[in-house]
NUMARTI-229348 format. One line per 3 residues: number of its first residue (from 0); for each residue x, z, y of N, C-alpha, C. Coordinates in nm, 3 decimals. Each point is the difference from the previous one (the first is absolute). Example, Ala and Ser with C-alpha at 12.3 -4.5 7.8 and 13.67 -1.06 7.14 Angstrom:
0	1.319:0.780:-0.569:-0.089:0.000:0.119:0.090:0.000:0.120 | -0.035:-0.072:0.105:0.082:0.006:0.119:-0.077:0.073:0.109
end
This chain:
0	12.050:27.819:16.562:0.125:-0.072:0.014:-0.016:-0.105:0.108 | 0.108:-0.061:0.033:-0.002:-0.103:0.102:0.140:-0.048:0.029 | 0.018:-0.051:0.120:0.127:-0.058:0.040:0.116:0.100:-0.014
3	-0.023:0.123:0.042:0.107:0.101:-0.007:0.046:0.021:-0.144 | -0.095:0.011:-0.092:0.035:0.021:-0.141:0.067:-0.124:-0.060 | -0.045:-0.119:0.043:0.064:-0.123:-0.050:0.143:-0.009:0.052
6	0.021:0.036:0.125:0.137:0.001:0.054:0.088:0.095:-0.081 | -0.051:0.116:-0.028:0.074:0.097:-0.080:0.029:-0.056:-0.139 | -0.099:-0.059:-0.062:0.016:-0.058:-0.133:0.104:-0.113:0.002
9	-0.011:-0.092:0.097:0.092:-0.114:0.005:0.141:0.041:0.042 | 0.016:0.120:0.058:0.134:0.048:0.034:0.084:0.020:-0.126 | -0.064:0.025:-0.113:0.071:0.015:-0.127:0.068:-0.129:-0.043
12	-0.048:-0.112:0.057:0.055:-0.132:-0.031:0.078:-0.054:0.120 | 0.021:0.084:0.101:0.065:-0.038:0.126:-0.071:-0.117:0.067 | -0.133:0.002:-0.004:-0.080:-0.107:0.060:-0.093:0.050:0.110
15	-0.001:0.129:0.026:-0.092:0.054:0.100:0.023:-0.060:0.138 | 0.122:-0.035:0.032:0.032:-0.058:0.130:-0.043:-0.147:0.010 | -0.045:-0.059:-0.111:-0.044:-0.141:-0.002:-0.150:-0.014:0.026
18	-0.073:0.111:0.006:-0.144:-0.005:0.023:-0.027:-0.051:0.140 | -0.092:-0.095:0.008:-0.041:-0.058:0.127:-0.132:0.064:0.042 | -0.009:0.040:0.126:-0.124:0.055:0.055:-0.045:-0.091:0.113
21	-0.131:-0.023:0.007:-0.055:-0.095:0.097:-0.093:0.068:0.099 | -0.009:-0.055:0.120:-0.096:0.054:0.098:-0.143:-0.050:-0.027 | -0.014:-0.086:-0.100:-0.130:-0.055:-0.038:-0.026:0.030:-0.147
24	-0.122:-0.020:-0.042:-0.037:0.025:-0.139:0.064:-0.102:-0.094 | 0.037:0.048:-0.118:0.048:-0.086:-0.108:-0.080:0.033:-0.127 | -0.123:0.047:0.020:-0.082:0.050:-0.110:-0.050:-0.109:-0.094
27	-0.016:-0.122:0.049:-0.044:-0.111:-0.085:0.115:-0.099:-0.016 | -0.014:-0.090:-0.093:0.104:-0.102:-0.021:0.019:-0.081:0.128 | -0.109:-0.043:0.062:0.010:-0.080:0.122:0.066:0.079:0.113
30	-0.040:0.126:0.018:0.059:0.082:0.105:0.149:0.025:-0.027 | 0.035:0.026:-0.124:0.141:0.023:-0.034:0.082:-0.127:0.023 | -0.054:-0.114:-0.040:0.071:-0.127:0.020:0.022:-0.026:0.148
33	-0.102:0.027:0.081:0.014:-0.018:0.146:0.103:0.096:0.058 | -0.004:0.126:-0.042:0.095:0.099:0.051:0.144:-0.037:-0.037 | 0.016:-0.059:-0.117:0.133:-0.036:-0.050:0.040:-0.143:0.036
36	-0.093:-0.075:0.056:0.024:-0.141:0.031:0.044:-0.077:-0.124 | -0.078:0.017:-0.108:0.030:-0.066:-0.126:-0.129:-0.052:-0.061 | 0.012:-0.069:-0.110:-0.115:-0.051:-0.073:-0.062:0.112:-0.083
39	-0.131:0.004:-0.009:-0.069:0.106:-0.072:0.036:0.012:-0.146 | 0.044:-0.108:-0.062:0.033:0.007:-0.142:0.122:0.090:-0.025 | 0.080:0.025:0.102:0.118:0.088:-0.014:-0.035:0.148:0.011
42	-0.124:0.030:0.035:-0.043:0.140:0.007:-0.029:0.048:-0.142 | 0.060:0.110:-0.039:-0.022:0.055:-0.134:-0.112:0.103:0.011 | -0.120:-0.039:-0.040:-0.113:0.092:0.010:-0.012:0.082:-0.128
45	-0.024:0.128:0.018:-0.013:0.092:-0.112:-0.148:0.028:-0.023 | -0.048:-0.043:-0.115:-0.141:0.018:-0.037:-0.010:0.118:-0.095 | -0.100:0.084:0.022:-0.014:0.122:-0.080:-0.129:-0.005:-0.081
48	0.014:0.019:-0.132:-0.112:-0.009:-0.093:-0.019:0.130:-0.076 | -0.123:0.017:-0.050:-0.033:0.116:-0.085:0.057:-0.024:-0.139 | 0.053:0.104:-0.059:0.050:-0.003:-0.137:-0.013:0.141:-0.056
51	-0.033:0.012:-0.125:-0.017:0.133:-0.061:0.126:0.085:0.007 | 0.116:-0.063:-0.002:0.127:0.073:0.002:0.052:0.027:0.141 | -0.079:-0.029:0.102:0.042:0.019:0.139:-0.006:-0.131:0.074
54	0.021:0.003:0.130:-0.009:-0.122:0.080:0.096:-0.108:-0.049 | -0.046:-0.121:0.005:0.078:-0.117:-0.040:0.026:-0.081:0.125 | 0.126:-0.010:0.042:0.037:-0.075:0.120:0.064:-0.131:-0.042
57	-0.050:-0.109:0.056:0.054:-0.132:-0.029:0.041:-0.062:0.134 | 0.128:-0.030:0.014:0.052:-0.059:0.122:0.001:-0.152:-0.021 | -0.067:-0.072:0.092:-0.018:-0.145:-0.013:0.036:-0.068:0.130
60	0.026:-0.130:-0.007:0.027:-0.079:0.120:-0.125:-0.006:0.086 | 0.020:-0.013:0.130:-0.111:0.000:0.094:-0.102:-0.109:-0.018 | 0.038:-0.110:-0.062:-0.095:-0.110:-0.020:-0.062:0.001:-0.140
63	0.029:0.100:-0.079:-0.050:0.007:-0.138:-0.129:0.083:-0.008 | -0.082:-0.035:-0.097:-0.123:0.074:-0.028:0.004:0.042:-0.146 | -0.057:0.116:-0.030:-0.003:0.047:-0.137:-0.095:-0.089:-0.081
66	0.047:-0.044:-0.113:-0.080:-0.075:-0.096:-0.057:0.101:-0.098 | -0.132:0.018:0.002:-0.063:0.103:-0.082:0.029:-0.015:-0.149 | 0.002:-0.123:-0.050:0.027:-0.022:-0.142:0.144:0.039:-0.035
69	0.095:-0.036:0.084:0.140:0.037:-0.023:0.017:0.151:0.007 | -0.066:0.062:0.096:0.009:0.145:0.016:-0.053:0.069:-0.125 | -0.116:-0.043:-0.045:-0.061:0.060:-0.119:0.090:-0.019:-0.122
72	0.059:-0.116:-0.013:0.091:-0.027:-0.112:0.124:0.089:0.006 | 0.053:0.021:0.119:0.122:0.080:0.017:-0.026:0.149:-0.023 | -0.111:0.051:0.055:-0.024:0.144:-0.001:-0.117:0.047:-0.086
75	-0.071:-0.093:-0.060:-0.116:0.032:-0.083:-0.106:0.080:0.077 | -0.018:-0.035:0.127:-0.104:0.061:0.080:-0.036:-0.091:0.115 | -0.119:0.025:0.056:-0.049:-0.077:0.112:0.074:0.042:0.127
78	0.032:-0.096:0.085:0.069:0.028:0.126:-0.098:0.063:0.099 | 0.012:0.131:0.019:-0.084:0.074:0.095:0.092:0.072:0.097 | -0.010:-0.039:0.126:0.088:0.056:0.102:-0.044:0.141:0.038
81	0.097:0.080:0.042:-0.027:0.135:0.048:-0.067:-0.008:0.138 | -0.084:0.097:0.030:-0.062:0.010:0.132:0.102:0.055:0.099 | -0.027:-0.012:0.131:0.092:0.056:0.100:0.028:0.149:-0.020
84	-0.102:0.077:-0.034:0.021:0.144:-0.024:0.086:0.023:-0.124 | -0.023:-0.078:-0.103:0.079:0.014:-0.123:0.146:-0.037:0.023 | 0.024:-0.098:0.089:0.139:-0.039:0.030:0.079:0.120:0.049
87	-0.055:0.072:0.094:0.070:0.115:0.057:0.019:0.108:-0.107 | -0.106:0.031:-0.073:0.006:0.106:-0.100:0.089:-0.034:-0.119 | -0.013:-0.121:-0.052:0.068:-0.036:-0.125:0.137:-0.066:0.020
90	0.012:-0.082:0.104:0.126:-0.072:0.024:0.087:0.074:0.102 | -0.066:0.052:0.104:0.075:0.070:0.103:0.016:-0.076:0.129 | -0.052:-0.122:0.006:0.008:-0.082:0.121:-0.140:-0.047:0.038
93	-0.022:-0.017:0.129:-0.129:-0.049:0.049:-0.004:-0.152:-0.001 | -0.122:-0.054:-0.001:-0.018:-0.144:0.005:0.075:-0.057:0.120 | 0.065:-0.112:-0.020:0.079:-0.062:0.106:0.147:0.038:-0.006
96	0.029:0.108:-0.072:0.139:0.043:-0.014:0.039:0.022:-0.145 | -0.088:-0.041:-0.092:0.029:0.020:-0.142:0.124:-0.079:-0.039 | 0.091:0.068:-0.066:0.125:-0.061:-0.043:0.044:0.064:-0.131
99	0.100:-0.056:-0.066:0.044:0.056:-0.127:0.108:0.108:0.013 | 0.021:0.050:0.121:0.106:0.098:0.025:-0.058:0.137:0.030 | 0.062:0.103:-0.054:-0.041:0.136:0.032:-0.144:0.027:-0.035
102	-0.043:-0.051:-0.113:-0.139:0.019:-0.043:-0.014:0.128:-0.082 | -0.124:0.043:-0.020:-0.026:0.119:-0.079:0.043:-0.019:-0.145 | 0.027:0.112:-0.064:0.031:-0.002:-0.143:-0.115:-0.066:-0.076
105	0.033:-0.073:-0.103:-0.102:-0.063:-0.084:-0.034:-0.142:0.037 | 0.050:-0.048:0.114:-0.025:-0.140:0.038:0.090:-0.092:-0.083 | -0.062:-0.100:-0.057:0.075:-0.101:-0.076:0.016:-0.122:0.091
108	0.122:-0.049:0.017:0.026:-0.112:0.090:0.047:-0.121:-0.079 | -0.062:-0.114:0.028:0.038:-0.128:-0.059:0.021:-0.101:0.111 | 0.084:-0.099:-0.026:0.027:-0.106:0.096:-0.051:-0.132:-0.058
111	-0.072:-0.076:0.081:-0.056:-0.127:-0.048:0.096:-0.116:0.021 | -0.004:-0.093:-0.095:0.087:-0.119:0.003:-0.019:-0.084:0.126 | -0.111:0.015:0.069:-0.024:-0.081:0.120:0.109:0.020:0.106
114	0.074:0.111:-0.008:0.106:0.026:0.098:0.135:-0.057:-0.041 | 0.014:-0.042:-0.125:0.131:-0.044:-0.050:0.051:-0.127:0.066 | -0.082:-0.069:0.072:0.044:-0.124:0.067:0.073:0.027:0.130
117	0.008:0.126:0.042:0.062:0.037:0.127:0.129:0.077:-0.019 | 0.092:-0.015:0.095:0.122:0.080:0.000:-0.030:0.142:0.045 | -0.096:0.013:0.092:-0.037:0.131:0.052:-0.149:0.003:0.033
120	-0.054:0.121:0.004:-0.140:0.023:0.036:-0.008:0.121:0.092 | -0.117:0.020:0.059:-0.021:0.109:0.095:-0.115:0.090:-0.045 | 0.028:0.106:-0.072:-0.106:0.097:-0.030:-0.018:0.098:0.117
123	-0.118:0.062:0.005:-0.028:0.104:0.099:0.086:0.123:-0.031 | -0.001:0.095:0.092:0.079:0.122:-0.017:-0.080:0.127:0.031 | -0.124:0.004:-0.044:-0.076:0.123:0.012:-0.083:0.015:0.125
126	0.006:-0.098:0.091:-0.083:0.005:0.120:-0.054:-0.140:0.028 | -0.094:-0.008:0.091:-0.063:-0.129:0.032:0.076:-0.077:0.107 | 0.124:0.039:0.026:0.083:-0.074:0.095:0.147:0.004:-0.040
129	0.025:-0.016:-0.130:0.138:0.004:-0.049:0.018:-0.095:-0.117 | 0.126:-0.037:-0.023:0.036:-0.085:-0.114:0.151:0.011:-0.019 | 0.045:-0.056:-0.111:0.144:-0.007:-0.027:0.029:-0.131:-0.070
132	0.112:-0.060:0.034:0.043:-0.125:-0.063:0.088:0.037:-0.119 | -0.045:-0.040:-0.120:0.074:0.030:-0.122:0.017:-0.125:-0.084 | 0.116:-0.010:-0.068:0.010:-0.105:-0.100:-0.068:0.052:-0.126
135	-0.020:-0.085:-0.097:-0.078:0.039:-0.118:0.069:0.109:-0.082 | 0.130:-0.001:-0.006:0.073:0.105:-0.071:-0.022:0.135:0.068 | 0.006:0.002:0.133:-0.026:0.124:0.074:-0.143:0.047:-0.021
138	-0.095:-0.094:-0.001:-0.140:0.036:-0.021:-0.020:0.061:-0.139 | 0.062:-0.060:-0.101:-0.010:0.054:-0.136:0.052:0.143:-0.005 | 0.118:0.019:0.057:0.066:0.130:-0.007:-0.076:0.107:0.079
141	-0.039:-0.031:0.123:-0.063:0.100:0.085:-0.143:0.032:-0.042 | -0.067:-0.096:-0.061:-0.139:0.022:-0.043:-0.008:0.068:-0.136 | 0.113:0.009:-0.068:0.004:0.053:-0.136:-0.102:-0.074:-0.088
144	0.001:-0.130:0.019:-0.094:-0.088:-0.070:0.013:0.012:-0.151 | -0.115:-0.009:-0.066:-0.004:-0.001:-0.146:0.017:-0.140:-0.055 | 0.013:-0.100:0.090:0.027:-0.136:-0.044:-0.073:-0.105:0.080
147	0.035:-0.125:-0.031:-0.062:-0.116:0.062:-0.116:-0.046:-0.086 | -0.112:-0.029:0.064:-0.118:-0.045:-0.071:-0.057:-0.124:0.070 | -0.094:-0.066:-0.067:-0.065:-0.118:0.055:-0.151:0.023:-0.001
150	-0.054:0.051:0.112:-0.143:0.026:0.009:-0.065:-0.067:0.120 | 0.069:-0.096:0.063:-0.054:-0.061:0.122:-0.024:-0.150:-0.015 | -0.075:-0.052:0.096:-0.032:-0.143:0.008:0.006:-0.043:0.147
153	-0.017:-0.128:0.021:-0.014:-0.059:0.134:0.124:0.013:0.088 | 0.116:-0.003:-0.059:0.123:0.000:0.079:0.082:-0.123:-0.042 | 0.076:-0.050:0.095:0.080:-0.120:-0.025:0.135:0.034:-0.059
156	0.046:-0.085:-0.087:0.137:0.014:-0.052:0.097:-0.072:0.088
end
């Protein structure tokens, strides 16, 4: 999967035309913030973890870090991220373009409270040089999120 599949997926929500593509990399929070000329905390990074029931995707604000104790309390397991090869096989997107859209069957998507302080955020769109500006309602709907959770630390309110 990749940008083409994400465009196809987001077309179901009439948002495919809102995808931004850059001539530079947006694979990291810093690179995405620079490409978008915004603060890194507005970048919605999608973190992928191992889970017995399939990949666990948690979308968090760019300035947030996973709190291991909160993660363990929420999911009853240790936070172990997927490897780059596992991302492609299990999620369907490569590192730098991982997003909650157009993912493989079995991926569970959650949204972290660290993003609730913003009107909009910028998640990637399946490639290392793309993003989309979404409000939180759009992010919930398009990601088919299973809910809002609190598993992060080190972000400002």
